[in-house]
C-alpha positions in Angstrom: 132.8 -66.9 -23.9 131.4 -66.6 -27.7 128.4 -65.6 -28.5 126.0 -65.5 -31.2 123.1 -62.9 -31.9 120.8 -62.5 -34.8 119.1 -59.8 -35.3 115.9 -59.8 -37.8 114.0 -56.8 -37.6 114.5 -53.4 -36.3 113.4 -53.0 -32.5 115.5 -56.1 -31.9 118.7 -53.8 -32.4 117.3 -51.5 -29.6 116.5 -55.2 -27.3 119.8 -56.9 -28.1 122.6 -53.3 -28.1 122.6 -53.2 -24.5 122.9 -56.7 -24.3 126.0 -56.5 -26.7 127.3 -53.2 -25.1 127.4 -55.6 -21.4 128.8 -58.8 -22.4 131.9 -56.7 -24.4 132.0 -55.1 -21.1 132.4 -58.6 -19.1 135.2 -59.7 -22.3 132.9 -61.9 -24.2 133.4 -62.4 -28.1 129.6 -61.1 -29.7 129.2 -61.9 -33.6 126.3 -60.2 -34.8 124.2 -62.1 -38.0 121.3 -59.5 -38.9 118.8 -60.1 -41.5 117.9 -57.0 -44.5 114.5 -55.9 -43.5 113.5 -52.8 -42.6 115.4 -50.5 -41.0 117.8 -53.2 -39.0 121.2 -52.4 -40.9 120.7 -48.5 -40.8 120.3 -48.9 -37.2 123.2 -51.1 -36.8 125.0 -48.7 -38.9 124.1 -45.9 -36.9 124.8 -47.4 -33.2 128.0 -48.5 -35.0 127.1 -52.8 -34.2 129.2 -53.9 -36.8 127.3 -57.4 -37.5 128.0 -59.8 -41.6 124.5 -59.3 -43.3 123.0 -62.6 -44.3 119.5 -62.9 -46.0 116.7 -61.2 -45.9 112.7 -60.8 -45.1 110.4 -62.7 -48.4 106.6 -60.7 -49.0 104.1 -63.8 -50.3 104.7 -67.5 -48.5 106.4 -69.1 -51.4 109.1 -66.4 -50.6 109.4 -66.3 -46.8 109.9 -70.6 -47.5 112.6 -69.9 -49.8 114.6 -67.5 -48.3 114.5 -68.5 -45.4 115.8 -72.1 -46.0 118.8 -70.3 -48.3 119.3 -67.8 -44.8 119.2 -71.3 -42.7 122.0 -73.0 -45.8 124.3 -69.5 -45.5 123.9 -69.6 -41.7 125.1 -72.5 -41.7 128.8 -72.4 -43.7 129.5 -69.3 -41.5 128.8 -70.3 -37.7 129.8 -73.9 -38.1 133.0 -71.7 -39.0 133.1 -69.1 -36.0 131.7 -71.5 -33.6 130.4 -69.7 -30.9 129.7 -71.3 -27.4 125.8 -70.4 -26.9 123.2 -68.6 -29.5 120.2 -65.9 -28.9 117.7 -64.3 -31.0 114.6 -62.8 -30.5 111.9 -64.4 -32.7 115.2 -65.5 -35.5 113.0 -68.6 -36.9 116.7 -69.4 -38.6 119.0 -69.2 -35.8 117.4 -72.3 -33.4 117.3 -75.0 -36.6 121.5 -73.5 -36.5 122.3 -74.0 -33.9 119.8 -77.0 -33.3 121.5 -78.6 -36.1 125.4 -77.9 -35.7 124.8 -79.1 -31.5 124.7 -75.1 -30.4 122.9 -74.2 -26.8 120.5 -71.3 -28.0 118.5 -69.2 -25.7 115.1 -67.5 -27.7 113.5 -64.6 -26.7 109.2 -64.6 -27.1 106.5 -62.1 -26.7 104.8 -62.8 -29.4 102.5 -66.2 -28.8 100.5 -65.7 -31.7 102.8 -66.3 -34.2 102.4 -70.0 -34.9 104.3 -71.2 -38.0 107.4 -69.1 -36.3 107.0 -71.0 -33.2 106.1 -74.6 -34.2 109.6 -73.7 -35.7 111.4 -72.8 -33.2 110.7 -73.2 -29.7 110.6 -76.9 -29.1 114.9 -76.6 -30.8 115.3 -74.1 -27.7 118.1 -74.4 -24.6 116.0 -71.6 -23.0 113.2 -70.2 -23.3 112.6 -66.2 -22.0 108.9 -65.2 -22.0 107.2 -62.8 -19.9 105.1 -63.8 -16.7 101.9 -62.2 -18.9 101.4 -64.8 -21.8 100.0 -68.3 -20.7 102.9 -70.9 -20.4 99.9 -72.5 -22.0 100.3 -71.3 -25.3 104.0 -71.5 -24.8 104.0 -75.4 -24.2 101.5 -76.6 -26.7 103.7 -75.6 -29.5 106.4 -78.5 -28.3 108.8 -76.6 -26.1 110.7 -78.4 -22.9 108.9 -77.2 -19.4 112.0 -77.0 -18.4 113.5 -74.5 -20.8 111.2 -71.7 -19.4 112.8 -68.9 -17.8 109.3 -66.1 -16.8 109.6 -62.0 -16.2 107.4 -60.2 -14.8 107.7 -56.8 -17.4 107.8 -57.2 -21.3 111.1 -57.1 -23.6 110.8 -53.9 -24.2 111.8 -52.3 -20.9 114.9 -53.0 -21.8 115.1 -51.0 -24.7 115.5 -47.8 -22.1 119.0 -48.5 -20.5 120.6 -45.8 -21.6 117.9 -43.1 -22.5 118.3 -40.1 -22.8 114.9 -37.9 -23.5 115.8 -35.0 -26.0 113.1 -31.9 -25.9 114.3 -30.8 -29.0 113.4 -33.5 -31.4 110.7 -31.5 -33.2 113.1 -28.9 -33.5 116.0 -31.1 -34.7 113.4 -33.3 -37.4 112.4 -29.2 -39.1 108.5 -30.8 -38.0 106.2 -27.9 -39.5 103.3 -28.1 -36.8 100.7 -25.7 -36.5 98.2 -27.6 -34.6 98.2 -27.6 -30.8 98.9 -31.2 -30.3 101.0 -33.9 -31.9 100.3 -37.9 -32.9 102.6 -40.6 -33.7 101.5 -43.3 -36.1 102.7 -46.6 -37.0 101.2 -48.8 -39.3 100.6 -52.4 -39.0 103.3 -55.2 -39.5 101.8 -56.3 -43.2 103.9 -58.2 -44.0 104.7 -60.8 -40.8 102.9 -63.7 -41.6 100.6 -63.9 -38.4 99.1 -61.0 -39.6 96.7 -61.1 -42.6 97.1 -58.1 -44.1 97.2 -56.0 -47.5 101.1 -54.2 -47.2 99.4 -52.0 -49.6 96.2 -50.8 -47.6 96.2 -49.7 -44.2 94.1 -49.4 -40.7 95.5 -46.1 -39.4 93.9 -44.5 -43.2 90.3 -44.0 -41.7 91.9 -42.5 -38.8 93.8 -40.2 -40.2 90.9 -38.6 -42.2 89.2 -38.6 -39.1 90.9 -37.4 -37.0 93.9 -34.6 -38.9 91.9 -31.9 -38.7 92.1 -32.2 -34.9 96.0 -32.5 -34.5 99.5 -33.3 -36.3 99.8 -36.5 -37.3 103.5 -38.5 -38.1 103.8 -41.6 -39.2 106.8 -43.6 -39.4 106.4 -46.4 -42.5 108.1 -49.1 -42.1 108.8 -50.1 -45.9 107.9 -48.0 -48.8 104.5 -49.0 -49.9 102.8 -48.3 -46.7 105.0 -44.9 -47.2 102.8 -44.2 -50.1 99.9 -44.5 -48.6 100.4 -41.8 -46.4 102.6 -39.3 -48.9 99.6 -37.7 -50.3 97.7 -36.7 -47.1 98.7 -33.0 -46.6 97.6 -33.8 -42.8 100.3 -36.3 -43.0 104.1 -36.0 -42.5 106.5 -39.6 -42.8 109.0 -39.6 -40.3 111.6 -41.7 -42.2 114.0 -43.6 -39.9 116.7 -43.9 -38.0 115.6 -41.4 -36.1 114.9 -40.7 -31.9 111.9 -42.4 -31.9 112.0 -42.5 -27.8 112.1 -39.2 -27.7 110.1 -38.4 -30.1 106.9 -40.4 -29.3 107.8 -39.0 -25.6 107.5 -35.2 -26.9 104.2 -36.5 -28.7 100.8 -36.2 -27.3 99.2 -39.7 -27.8 100.7 -42.6 -30.0 98.4 -44.5 -32.2 100.0 -47.8 -32.8 98.5 -51.3 -35.0 102.0 -52.8 -34.1 102.9 -53.9 -30.9 106.4 -52.9 -29.9 106.2 -48.9 -30.6 102.9 -49.4 -28.0 104.7 -50.3 -25.5 107.5 -48.3 -25.7 104.6 -45.2 -25.8 103.4 -46.7 -22.8 106.5 -47.1 -20.5 107.4 -43.2 -21.6 104.2 -42.3 -20.3 102.4 -41.0 -23.8 99.4 -42.0 -24.1 98.9 -44.5 -26.6 95.6 -46.3 -28.4 96.4 -49.8 -30.1 94.2 -50.8 -33.1 96.2 -53.4 -34.3 94.6 -55.8 -36.6 95.5 -59.2 -35.3 94.3 -61.2 -32.0 95.5 -59.6 -28.6 99.3 -60.5 -27.6 99.3 -61.5 -23.6 102.0 -58.4 -23.5 99.4 -55.9 -25.2 96.9 -57.4 -22.5 99.5 -56.6 -19.7 99.5 -53.3 -20.0 95.4 -52.2 -21.4 95.2 -54.1 -17.7 97.8 -51.8 -16.0 95.8 -48.5 -18.1 98.9 -47.7 -19.7 97.4 -48.8 -23.4 93.6 -48.6 -24.4 93.0 -50.4 -27.6 90.1 -50.3 -30.4 89.7 -51.7 -33.6 86.4 -49.0 -34.6 87.1 -46.3 -35.8 84.4 -43.5 -34.3 85.9 -45.1 -30.6 89.4 -44.1 -31.6 88.8 -40.9 -32.6 86.7 -40.7 -29.5 89.7 -41.9 -26.9 92.3 -40.1 -29.2 90.5 -36.5 -28.1 90.0 -37.8 -25.0 93.4 -38.8 -24.1 94.9 -35.6 -25.7 92.7 -33.5 -23.4 93.5 -35.2 -20.4 97.7 -36.3 -21.3 98.6 -37.1 -17.2 102.2 -38.6 -17.2 101.5 -42.3 -16.3 103.7 -44.3 -13.7 107.0 -46.7 -15.5 106.0 -50.2 -14.9 107.2 -51.7 -12.7 109.8 -54.7 -13.7 112.5 -57.3 -13.0 115.9 -56.4 -13.8 115.4 -57.9 -17.4 118.5 -57.0 -19.1 120.2 -58.9 -16.3 117.5 -62.0 -16.8 118.7 -62.4 -19.9 122.4 -62.3 -19.2 121.9 -64.8 -16.5 120.3 -67.0 -18.9 122.6 -66.7 -21.7 125.8 -68.0 -19.9 122.8 -70.6 -18.3 122.8 -72.5 -21.5 126.0 -72.5 -22.0 126.9 -74.7 -18.7 122.9 -76.6 -19.3 
């Protein structure tokens, strides 16, 4: 069997790398395409995963439309020649459209019910949609998804990121970090370029938090792109971390994570590190799942975030890891299931 996987965002590299290894160990052929965006190519190179680079991300609505259209066109020509048996993606807008047009069964991994535009363009075209039980079925069906396509699981997709994780307790030393305070906070800015979030890539919701908490802890920031790096570069209380790095060990070693995104917050929760979400968009069901289990705090109030941060750093206790089904096997089963159907 030949499996086509399209990777369009950096966290998806962590998600798919163990699936790719599993499939190859089973003797299947895997063909990978990747969009140029953020650290996608760097991470694929780091893990020595071969890929074909196709297209790039757009910042404005016009750029998003034009570049997505161009990417569909280029992918169509490539995939027609490759002739895969099944196509797999996580929030790729182009893969479902190409696979539907070429009559290739597709599997789609979903964890953001608020990405309405992307979901409308993709979910109705997919043969299988792997979705967490924390997400309302109605939020998926009202977009036009086939109810018979849904495959639900307990947990969130970040669990699969840690299949082969080995903690490096010397990560601070390996990165030559100059830390002069007892506590260290890792921060991740918001996904300002995402179409589902109305945000300014030249500002960050983290900026006032840094100003109010910098005297209490070392602040490490992992920016998503150049403009975000420039926001924090001049702040003497901030150390910029340039990926790719071992972010899992970094999160585990830190006393607290404050994130304006989603994936890294949930990863931190799974690692047992206290985490505060200040994501500026609507609450995602997968985040609500972690909040309900007391694995994550959430606030958009600066004063409350600072108070929470100080409290959590003083009371840092290791959390139990989230109990989940065998997510890797669920993903694999549905790749094979899509081919059979």
